[in-house]
ROMI-14460 format. One record per residue (C-alpha): x, y, z. Coordinates in nm, 4 decimals, always signed. Layout:
<sites>
       east      north         up
          X          Y          Z
...
</sites>
This chain:
<sites>
       east      north         up
    +1.2636    -9.1644   -14.8186
    +1.3257    -9.2928   -14.4867
    +1.2443    -9.5641   -14.2721
    +1.3321    -9.6385   -13.9152
    +1.1510    -9.8404   -13.6347
    +1.2670   -10.1372   -13.4154
    +1.1561   -10.3956   -13.2151
    +1.3842   -10.5662   -12.9135
    +1.3205   -10.9383   -12.8068
    +1.5512   -11.1119   -12.5611
    +1.5785   -11.4729   -12.4351
    +1.3746   -11.3948   -12.1058
    +1.1053   -11.2563   -12.3160
    +1.0970   -10.8947   -12.2240
    +1.0624   -10.6111   -12.5327
    +1.0710   -10.3045   -12.6322
    +0.8806   -10.1634   -12.9019
    +0.8160    -9.8261   -13.0926
    +0.4831    -9.8229   -13.2269
    +0.4791    -9.8184   -13.6397
    +0.2937    -9.5092   -13.6364
    +0.4867    -9.2817   -13.4441
    +0.7640    -9.1054   -13.6241
    +1.1032    -9.1786   -13.5229
    +1.3700    -8.9840   -13.3528
    +1.6913    -8.9636   -13.4680
    +1.9552    -9.1130   -13.2079
    +1.6147    -9.1930   -12.9613
    +1.6137    -9.4607   -12.7948
    +1.3005    -9.6643   -12.6598
    +1.3791    -9.9043   -12.3397
    +1.1786   -10.2268   -12.2779
    +1.1683   -10.3570   -11.9390
    +1.0593   -10.6852   -11.7771
    +1.0698   -10.6978   -11.4100
    +1.0154   -11.0310   -11.2093
    +0.9443   -10.9146   -10.8492
    +1.0057   -11.2051   -10.5772
    +0.7654   -11.1392   -10.3017
    +0.9142   -11.3145    -9.9959
    +0.6377   -11.4084    -9.7094
    +0.6292   -11.2326    -9.4467
    +0.8720   -11.3094    -9.1842
    +0.8042   -11.5310    -8.8953
    +0.8102   -11.4699    -8.5799
    +0.9830   -11.7512    -8.3629
    +0.8087   -11.9163    -8.1142
    +0.9087   -11.8799    -7.7535
    +0.9175   -12.1433    -7.5141
    +0.8682   -12.0493    -7.1556
    +1.1343   -12.2046    -6.9344
    +1.0122   -12.5047    -6.7498
    +0.8827   -12.4252    -6.4040
    +0.9821   -12.6711    -6.0629
    +0.8140   -12.9615    -6.0737
    +0.8367   -13.1999    -5.7559
    +0.7482   -13.5077    -5.6488
    +0.5743   -13.6020    -5.3004
    +0.7852   -13.5912    -5.0014
    +0.7492   -13.5734    -4.6236
    +0.9887   -13.4701    -4.3446
    +1.1583   -13.6955    -4.1051
    +1.1310   -13.6208    -3.7516
    +1.4326   -13.4185    -3.6836
    +1.3002   -13.1739    -3.9793
    +1.4785   -13.2450    -4.2898
    +1.3085   -13.4286    -4.6114
    +1.3115   -13.7856    -4.5413
    +1.0955   -14.1115    -4.5195
    +0.9999   -14.0989    -4.1551
    +1.3294   -14.2038    -3.8933
    +1.5366   -14.2298    -4.2389
    +1.6324   -13.8885    -4.4132
    +1.6829   -13.8824    -4.7842
    +1.9744   -13.7305    -4.9863
    +1.6892   -13.5062    -5.1797
    +1.6265   -13.1291    -5.0203
    +1.3312   -12.8740    -5.0506
    +1.3391   -12.6593    -5.3346
    +1.4665   -12.3257    -5.3350
    +1.2650   -12.0877    -5.1054
    +0.9976   -12.3527    -5.0205
    +0.9696   -12.4633    -4.6556
    +0.8251   -12.7563    -4.4530
    +0.6616   -12.7752    -4.1274
    +0.5553   -13.0977    -3.9163
    +0.4543   -13.1971    -3.5828
    +0.5667   -13.6023    -3.4529
    +0.4610   -13.7827    -3.1431
    +0.7740   -14.0392    -3.1571
    +0.8698   -14.3506    -2.9312
    +1.1956   -14.4714    -2.8144
    +1.2467   -14.7235    -2.5759
    +1.5454   -14.8789    -2.3694
    +1.6372   -15.1877    -2.1469
    +1.7767   -14.9590    -1.8364
    +1.4818   -14.9103    -1.5913
    +1.2054   -15.0737    -1.8954
    +1.1928   -14.7090    -1.9767
    +0.9633   -14.5570    -2.2548
    +1.0398   -14.2207    -2.4031
    +0.7911   -14.0233    -2.5538
    +0.8367   -13.7071    -2.7340
    +0.6877   -13.4659    -2.9520
    +0.8900   -13.2381    -3.1780
    +0.7529   -12.9906    -3.4204
    +0.9815   -12.9403    -3.7037
    +1.0565   -12.6869    -3.9784
    +1.3010   -12.6695    -4.2626
    +1.3756   -12.4371    -4.5669
    +1.5513   -12.4561    -4.8735
    +1.8578   -12.3043    -5.0041
    +1.9437   -12.2831    -5.3451
    +1.8646   -12.5977    -5.4556
    +2.1925   -12.7198    -5.3020
    +2.0892   -12.7035    -4.8977
    +1.8075   -12.6881    -4.6983
    +1.8334   -12.5753    -4.3148
    +1.5720   -12.7455    -4.0456
    +1.5153   -12.7782    -3.6834
    +1.3037   -12.9974    -3.4444
    +1.2234   -12.8267    -3.1254
    +1.0737   -13.1332    -2.8459
    +0.7935   -12.9310    -2.7313
    +0.6766   -13.2109    -2.4836
    +0.8897   -13.4957    -2.3261
    +0.7716   -13.7919    -2.1511
    +0.9477   -14.0826    -1.9414
    +0.7967   -14.3323    -1.8040
    +1.0572   -14.5728    -1.6110
    +0.9102   -14.8630    -1.4663
    +1.1441   -15.0688    -1.2866
    +1.1179   -15.0552    -0.9257
    +1.3115   -14.9561    -0.7256
    +1.3826   -14.7328    -0.9296
    +1.7742   -14.7960    -0.9780
    +1.8852   -15.1123    -0.9284
    +2.2390   -15.1241    -0.8940
    +2.2566   -15.5265    -0.8459
    +2.1142   -15.5486    -1.2406
    +2.4108   -15.3885    -1.4857
    +2.1423   -15.4639    -1.7860
    +1.8654   -15.3246    -1.6734
    +1.9201   -15.1185    -1.3341
    +2.1107   -14.8364    -1.4687
    +2.0487   -14.5240    -1.6593
    +1.9143   -14.4768    -1.9932
    +2.2430   -14.3344    -2.2332
    +2.0091   -14.0552    -2.4098
    +1.8571   -13.9446    -2.0788
    +2.0625   -13.9934    -1.7663
    +1.9604   -13.7770    -1.5368
    +1.6133   -13.9081    -1.4925
    +1.5524   -14.0425    -1.1291
    +1.1405   -14.0827    -1.1095
    +0.8966   -14.2938    -1.2453
    +0.7071   -14.0322    -1.4379
    +0.8441   -13.7317    -1.5675
    +0.5308   -13.5593    -1.6866
    +0.5279   -13.3211    -1.9732
    +0.8854   -13.1531    -2.0123
    +1.0560   -12.9335    -2.2720
    +1.2989   -13.1398    -2.4529
    +1.6145   -13.0415    -2.6901
    +1.5879   -12.8389    -2.9689
    +1.8302   -12.9868    -3.3202
    +1.9108   -12.7397    -3.5712
    +2.1078   -12.8721    -3.8875
    +2.1733   -12.8516    -4.2767
    +2.1343   -13.1060    -4.5074
    +2.4023   -13.0280    -4.8173
    +2.3170   -13.2011    -5.1680
    +2.5838   -13.3094    -5.3666
    +2.4137   -13.4957    -5.5984
    +2.0466   -13.4879    -5.7086
    +1.8332   -13.7096    -5.9404
    +1.6678   -13.3945    -6.0631
    +2.0060   -13.3566    -6.2118
    +2.0190   -13.6468    -6.4032
    +2.2597   -13.8055    -6.1222
    +2.2317   -14.1719    -6.0581
    +2.1027   -14.0939    -5.7176
    +2.0875   -13.8077    -5.4376
    +2.3583   -13.7815    -5.1923
    +2.3806   -13.5372    -4.9150
    +2.5825   -13.4630    -4.5765
    +2.3912   -13.3727    -4.2699
    +2.5175   -13.2088    -3.9869
    +2.3135   -13.1488    -3.6581
    +2.3351   -12.9792    -3.3218
    +2.1761   -13.0407    -3.0408
    +2.1120   -12.7106    -2.8174
    +2.0078   -12.8116    -2.4490
    +1.6880   -12.6788    -2.3733
    +1.5976   -12.9733    -2.2090
    +1.4821   -12.9810    -1.8422
    +1.7764   -13.1210    -1.6650
    +1.6081   -13.1557    -1.3421
    +1.2935   -13.3744    -1.5103
    +1.5638   -13.5568    -1.6852
    +1.4361   -13.4533    -2.0339
    +1.7955   -13.3337    -2.1199
    +2.1832   -13.3564    -2.0352
    +2.1958   -12.9810    -2.0873
    +2.5001   -13.0592    -2.3004
    +2.5761   -12.9923    -2.6467
    +2.5802   -13.2942    -2.8930
    +2.7011   -13.3111    -3.2191
    +2.6165   -13.5380    -3.5222
    +2.6959   -13.5638    -3.8852
    +2.5414   -13.8107    -4.1139
    +2.6038   -13.9337    -4.5093
    +2.3001   -14.0046    -4.6694
    +2.2159   -14.1811    -5.0088
    +1.8468   -14.2136    -5.1690
    +1.7064   -14.3126    -5.4779
    +1.3654   -14.3041    -5.7102
    +1.3449   -14.6468    -5.8657
    +1.1306   -14.6374    -6.1753
    +0.8961   -14.3432    -5.9903
    +0.7762   -14.6315    -5.7844
    +1.0133   -14.6689    -5.4880
    +1.2245   -14.4431    -5.2929
    +1.5028   -14.6496    -5.1243
    +1.7416   -14.4487    -4.8696
    +2.0243   -14.4870    -4.6166
    +2.2285   -14.3387    -4.3957
    +2.5596   -14.3690    -4.1707
    +2.7055   -14.1298    -3.9528
    +2.8575   -14.0605    -3.6081
    +2.7076   -13.8493    -3.2866
    +2.9867   -13.7192    -3.0089
    +2.7441   -13.6618    -2.7028
    +2.8308   -13.4049    -2.4343
    +2.8628   -13.5749    -2.1080
    +2.7250   -13.4405    -1.7323
    +2.9142   -13.4576    -1.4840
    +2.7140   -13.7464    -1.2739
    +2.7619   -13.9820    -1.5399
    +2.9631   -14.0955    -1.8510
    +2.7949   -14.0824    -2.2022
    +2.8797   -14.2751    -2.5205
    +2.9403   -14.1464    -2.8752
    +2.7748   -14.3675    -3.1494
    +2.8011   -14.4980    -3.4900
    +2.4609   -14.4134    -3.6606
    +2.2807   -14.6375    -3.9062
    +1.9605   -14.6604    -4.1198
    +1.7900   -14.7637    -4.4266
    +1.4005   -14.7435    -4.5825
    +1.1930   -14.7661    -4.8599
    +0.8867   -14.5912    -4.9461
    +0.6310   -14.7081    -5.1734
    +0.4848   -14.6428    -5.4129
    +0.6809   -14.3036    -5.4074
    +0.4154   -14.0890    -5.6127
    +0.0691   -14.1910    -5.4358
    -0.1040   -14.0471    -5.2240
    -0.0888   -14.3330    -4.9881
    +0.2748   -14.4711    -4.8782
    +0.3959   -14.7314    -4.6906
    +0.7580   -14.6767    -4.5314
    +0.9772   -14.9369    -4.3313
    +1.2710   -14.8255    -4.1960
    +1.5446   -15.0137    -3.9790
    +1.7783   -14.8055    -3.7987
    +1.9881   -14.7590    -3.4941
    +2.3463   -14.6915    -3.3444
    +2.6223   -14.8749    -3.2406
    +2.7563   -14.7164    -2.9023
    +3.1155   -14.6671    -2.8836
    +3.1238   -14.8446    -2.5738
    +2.9311   -15.1013    -2.4048
    +3.0136   -15.0211    -2.0328
    +2.8939   -14.6423    -1.8876
    +3.0175   -14.5631    -1.5210
    +2.8504   -14.2929    -1.2779
    +3.0614   -14.0412    -1.1824
    +2.8917   -13.9116    -0.9103
    +2.5794   -14.0983    -0.7076
    +2.2543   -14.0909    -0.8674
    +1.9427   -14.0589    -0.5822
    +1.5778   -14.1659    -0.7270
    +1.2871   -14.0120    -0.5883
    +1.2101   -14.3351    -0.4179
    +1.5707   -14.3067    -0.2528
    +1.7543   -14.6195    -0.4225
    +2.0995   -14.5053    -0.5867
    +2.3169   -14.5935    -0.8480
    +2.6638   -14.5156    -0.6256
    +2.9710   -14.3407    -0.8030
    +3.1755   -14.6075    -0.9970
    +2.8594   -14.8275    -1.0750
    +2.9083   -14.9605    -1.4386
    +2.6226   -15.0449    -1.6149
    +2.6083   -15.2964    -1.9534
    +2.4541   -15.0053    -2.2584
    +2.2774   -15.2125    -2.5468
    +2.2858   -15.0549    -2.8905
    +1.9470   -15.0060    -3.0140
    +1.8093   -15.1238    -3.3286
    +1.4425   -15.0464    -3.4361
    +1.2087   -15.1153    -3.7093
    +0.9455   -14.8813    -3.8052
    +0.6386   -14.9621    -4.0117
    +0.4297   -14.6674    -4.1309
    +0.1359   -14.5415    -4.3233
    +0.1195   -14.1800    -4.4895
    -0.1572   -14.0372    -4.6609
    -0.0410   -13.6841    -4.8463
    -0.2480   -13.4681    -5.0637
    -0.1727   -13.2673    -5.3747
    -0.1245   -12.9543    -5.1365
    +0.1689   -13.1627    -4.9519
    -0.0468   -13.1833    -4.6608
    +0.0720   -13.5361    -4.5136
    -0.0805   -13.7606    -4.1956
    +0.0503   -14.0834    -4.1130
    +0.0824   -14.3363    -3.8502
    +0.3197   -14.6222    -3.7644
    +0.4367   -14.8930    -3.5333
    +0.7561   -14.8857    -3.4105
    +0.9533   -15.1834    -3.2387
    +1.3101   -15.2135    -3.0914
    +1.4353   -15.5522    -3.2311
    +1.6935   -15.5882    -2.9568
    +1.5256   -15.5221    -2.6497
    +1.5256   -15.7799    -2.3696
    +1.2181   -15.8611    -2.1773
    +1.1801   -15.7948    -1.8043
    +1.1484   -16.1337    -1.7175
    +1.5057   -16.1861    -1.8144
    +1.5949   -15.9753    -1.5183
    +1.3540   -16.0044    -1.2302
    +1.1118   -16.2755    -1.1870
    +0.8072   -16.0931    -1.0765
    +0.7783   -15.9385    -1.4222
    +0.6063   -16.1069    -1.6965
    +0.7711   -16.0956    -2.0195
    +0.6940   -15.6988    -2.1021
    +0.6342   -15.7590    -2.4669
    +0.4852   -15.4127    -2.4496
    +0.8050   -15.2017    -2.3925
    +0.9224   -15.2986    -2.7167
    +0.6912   -15.1480    -2.9261
    +0.4680   -14.8034    -2.9581
    +0.2599   -14.6590    -3.2111
    +0.3903   -14.2891    -3.3691
    +0.1862   -14.0226    -3.5692
    +0.2819   -13.7268    -3.7606
    +0.0871   -13.4441    -3.9467
    +0.2484   -13.1722    -4.1425
    +0.3554   -13.0323    -4.4654
    +0.6140   -13.0773    -4.7277
    +0.6131   -12.9062    -5.1054
    +0.7819   -13.1770    -5.2380
    +1.1151   -13.2474    -5.4300
    +1.2383   -13.1597    -5.7150
    +1.2647   -13.4008    -6.0132
    +1.3833   -13.3723    -6.3818
    +1.2357   -13.1861    -6.6564
    +1.3556   -13.2167    -6.9737
    +1.4184   -12.8835    -7.1212
    +1.2468   -12.6878    -7.3792
    +1.2854   -12.8006    -7.7302
    +1.4788   -12.5398    -7.9120
    +1.3636   -12.2544    -8.1317
    +1.2943   -12.3354    -8.4975
    +1.5367   -12.1696    -8.7153
    +1.4811   -11.8597    -8.8063
    +1.3414   -11.8311    -9.2437
    +1.5789   -11.7900    -9.5119
    +1.6138   -11.4282    -9.6343
    +1.4186   -11.3281    -9.8959
    +1.5251   -11.3550   -10.2558
    +1.6716   -11.0883   -10.4192
    +1.4186   -10.8324   -10.6255
    +1.4768   -10.9731   -11.0213
    +1.4429   -10.6269   -11.2271
    +1.5591   -10.7004   -11.6011
    +1.5779   -10.4328   -11.8421
    +1.6103   -10.3936   -12.2010
    +1.7287   -10.0470   -12.4070
    +1.7217   -10.0154   -12.7688
    +1.8680    -9.7861   -12.9663
    +1.9012    -9.6763   -13.3296
    +2.2227    -9.4939   -13.5093
    +2.0765    -9.3326   -13.7217
    +1.6934    -9.3548   -13.6736
    +1.6084    -9.2450   -14.0015
    +1.7734    -9.3589   -14.3234
    +1.7436    -9.3304   -14.6866
    +1.6000    -9.6678   -14.8574
    +1.8419    -9.9295   -14.9036
    +2.0912    -9.7395   -14.6280
    +2.2101    -9.8881   -14.3244
    +2.1551    -9.7965   -13.9662
    +2.2972    -9.9580   -13.6240
    +2.0254   -10.1231   -13.3857
    +2.1722   -10.1796   -13.0359
    +1.9797   -10.3549   -12.7170
    +2.1463   -10.2881   -12.4076
    +2.0520   -10.5274   -12.1105
    +2.0398   -10.4598   -11.7090
    +2.0038   -10.7699   -11.5419
    +2.0271   -10.7674   -11.1596
    +2.0857   -11.1403   -11.1208
    +2.3275   -11.2151   -11.4169
    +2.1031   -11.4001   -11.6657
    +2.2131   -11.5467   -11.9866
    +2.0808   -11.3207   -12.2409
    +2.0050   -11.3684   -12.6214
    +1.9023   -11.1713   -12.8936
    +1.6993   -11.2000   -13.1837
    +1.6360   -10.9139   -13.4168
    +1.3386   -10.9258   -13.6816
    +1.1565   -10.6702   -13.9400
    +0.8734   -10.7354   -14.2197
    +1.1182   -10.5642   -14.4498
    +1.4709   -10.4959   -14.4656
    +1.7771   -10.7235   -14.3566
    +2.0083   -10.7502   -14.0480
    +2.3516   -10.8297   -14.0989
    +2.3257   -11.0686   -13.7854
    +1.9769   -11.1055   -13.6435
    +2.1381   -11.2714   -13.3042
    +2.3786   -10.9943   -13.2125
    +2.3672   -10.7564   -12.9481
    +2.4391   -10.4939   -13.1947
    +2.3676   -10.5177   -13.5818
    +2.3610   -10.3411   -13.9126
    +2.0003   -10.3059   -14.0693
    +1.9691   -10.2327   -14.4087
    +1.6669   -10.0310   -14.5417
    +1.3995   -10.1845   -14.7792
    +1.3728    -9.9854   -15.1338
    +1.0445    -9.8944   -15.0382
    +0.9836    -9.5686   -14.8282
    +0.7671    -9.5940   -14.5174
    +0.8291    -9.6620   -14.1329
    +0.9663   -10.0539   -14.0673
    +0.8924   -10.1815   -13.7230
    +1.2533   -10.3551   -13.6140
</sites>
């Protein structure tokens, strides 16, 4: 009389069972498995953010070709690889000879590595009008002598002549686009004597200057700027030339609108106020300044007020009114003249292109963290065995459950059967005593 069968139950609910109708096989085992698959979501592709492109705000050139308001430079520069170009009509006045100087420079600029710009300005037309008669009046030291910047003019009207070429570089040391408080730059420049010496459009000598420039855009509304520097002038053999301390300050508002107003105050403090003629100067009307004549040089101070329109493309056009604040009137020297208020002022114009200066752009947000790795697959299998699997009535068989658990779960055991008894129903392995009736018994 034989009876053998088994059923295995685990705490996880996994079970294996031999059907009651199948004949048991001695020493056989029937595995029961339960598998839990934690399917991980498809891995996410991190979103990529293109690095922010260079962004700019409006800016213009100075009449020297570098980035600036109009006459006053700013500490900012052209972005790397960008260029500017412009054409100006500027005007300067001087006590000596009641002289009016009109220059028409063409400028260029190019940005180098976001740290410098190289630039230049060629005066393609220089016109000088000297109104005092006779042209030289050595008895009037304050008005009858030569103009310091154009000492070789000896006629009342010079006509149109090519002037000097200025070249320079502006080295940017700090900038607001780098989140620094203000823009600061050094601006060395060199004058190449391309001007017509015979018509007084140049001295024929090289000049050198260097400026320190600081500027700041405030609340995206106004740009303020100032500079200070020194110029060393080459002296022709005929006259003595002054060096000078250069200075200037200005504001442009609103700094980011198409139409902007600029107000600038600038000038120079000559290193000496008395200048001497080294060899006799003879004017076309026969008047002379003899060797040894000493004139009084008055340091210039100018006010420049202008309006500039600039399109989104960077093209700009502007007009301004310039006034020499400390120029004397004609009637202070010669009674036959009226006050000569027109000698002190004039209109200036410009047309050009500037791509703008860089502004701070916040960096793109960091990429999201990668998704967590998928949970490991959980496999639970139970293998049941009986030894022996066929016994006589009333005899014992040892049943054993072997668990394969991939994550180390806590496993509990529970044996049950409709007949017979277990020595330890909750043990992993336990004897089972067959009932006194023959037949298969599922365990």
